[in-house]
N, C-alpha and C positions, 0 to 999 in steps of 0.2 A: 497466672495472668501474663507472665512474661513469655509464655509459649506462643501466644497469638501473634505478636509482632515478628517473632522468629519464623513462625509458620508462614505468615503473609510475605515476608521478604524471600523466603524459600520458594514460594509460588511464583513470585515475580521473576526470580532468576531462572526457574524452570521454564517459564513461558519464553523468556529471552533465549534460552538455550535451545528450545524446541524449534525455533526459527533461525538457528545458527547455521553457518555453512558446514557442509560435510568436510571440506578441506579449504584452508585459507591460502589464497594466492591472488594476485592482482586481477581486477575485473577486466574482461576484454572491452574493446571500444567498438561495439557494433553501432547500430542506429545511424551510421553515416548516410545510408541510403534513404532514410525517412525524411520527408519534407517537414519543415517547422510549421506550426500553427501560429498565426498572428493574434496576439491578445495584449491587453493592458494589465499591469499588475493591479491587484486588489488589496487595499489596506483598510482594515477596520480596527476599532478599539476593542479591548477585551470585553467591555460591556456589550458592544454590538455583536461580537461573536457569540456571547452567551445567550443573546436574544434569539439568534437564528439557528443555532445548532442544538441538537439533542444533547443531554448530559454525556452520553457515551461518545458521540462524535466530537464534542468539545474536549473531552479528556484525551482522546487520541490526536485529533488535529491540532489542538492548541497547547496541550500539555505533554505531548510525546508519549502518550499512554499506549497500551496494547490490549487487545481482547484476548480472552482465553482461547486456546486452540479448540477447533471444532464447535465454537459457540456462535460464530457470526452468520449472517444471513446469506453470504455469497460463497463460502468455501466449497459447497457442493452444488452450486447452481450450474446448470448445463444448458441454459437458454441463450439463444443468439441475441446479441445486443451490444450496447456500449456502456462502459463503466466511466462515470464522471466524478469529479471531486465533489464530495458532499457539502463542502463549504462554498465553492464558487462556480460549480458546474463546468469546469474545464474538462474536455474529453481527455481521458487518461489511457484506458486500455480497452481493446476490442475483445469480444468473447472468442474470436478465432485464435487469440494468443494465450487464452487461459488453459491451464492444464492442472491435473491432480498431482500435487507434489508430495502428498502424504503427510503434510505438516499441520493441516487443520486450518490453514488460512488460504484465502484466494491467492493463486499464484499465476503469474503471467511471464512470458518470455521476452516481451518488449512492449513499450508504450506505443500509442497511436502516432506519435510524432517525436522528433528528436529533441524538442525543447519543452515538453510539457512537464517533465520531472527534473528536479535538481538532486544531485547525489552529493552527500556530505559525509565525511569521515565521522564515525561514531565509536567512541572507546568506552562507553558505559558498560558496567558489569564486567570489566576487565577483558573485554573482547574487542577485536578490531573488526568492525562491520561498516557497511555503507548504508547510511540512512537515505530514504527517499522522501522528498518533499514535493508538494505541488508547486510548480514554477509560478503560478499566478498568485496564489494567496499565502504561500509559505507553510501550508498545513502539513503536519507529519502524516505520512501515509503508511510507512513500514520500512522495510530494508530490502536491498538487492544483494544476491549472492551469485557466485559463479558455478553453481552446480545444477543449472537448468538444462532443458532440452535444446536440441538444434532448432533453428539455425543460429541462435545467439549464444547459447550456453548460459544464459542468465535466468535467475528465478527472482522475480519481483514478488516478495512476500508482503501482501498488503492487508491491512485491517479492514474488515467489512464496514464498520461505522464511518470510515473515511471516504467511502464510496456511495454513490447512488447508481442504480442500474436502470438503463433505459432499454426496454425490449425492442427488438427489431420489429418494425411494422409488418404485418402479414401482407403478402402480395394479393392484390385485388384481381380477381378473375374477370375478364371482359367478355 
């Protein structure tokens, strides 16, 4: 019976390590060319969040959880559109910045605006990482690492249940 908790904790650490940086060094400061989006902070009680979020989204956004690699709805999505916060609908990432990082999580090289995510130092699991939160509702989205592609060199490793996808509307032929 004791093997189950040890196995479960091992899986949590393995998930955390799978989305760990290839090499640790300070993150670059891109995004200076992106314009900010104007929005008001959104605050709700724990009971209100539980009512509006799925159990998976609540676990990730409000309890800093993570999904298993390759299990989310968006890691292999290649459709044009916009990824918004699943809790507050703040636009976060455009499909044009999404790339296949090989980690099993949706990965982006930059957010849609300079102020839509907050970056916070995270030292859980004995690692130095940078947590990414929604700037509007404070929901945990994932982590950002400095091993992404150009032009930013960043990899925003985001949990699918923390996002909602809005497909780009097809062009109407006149």
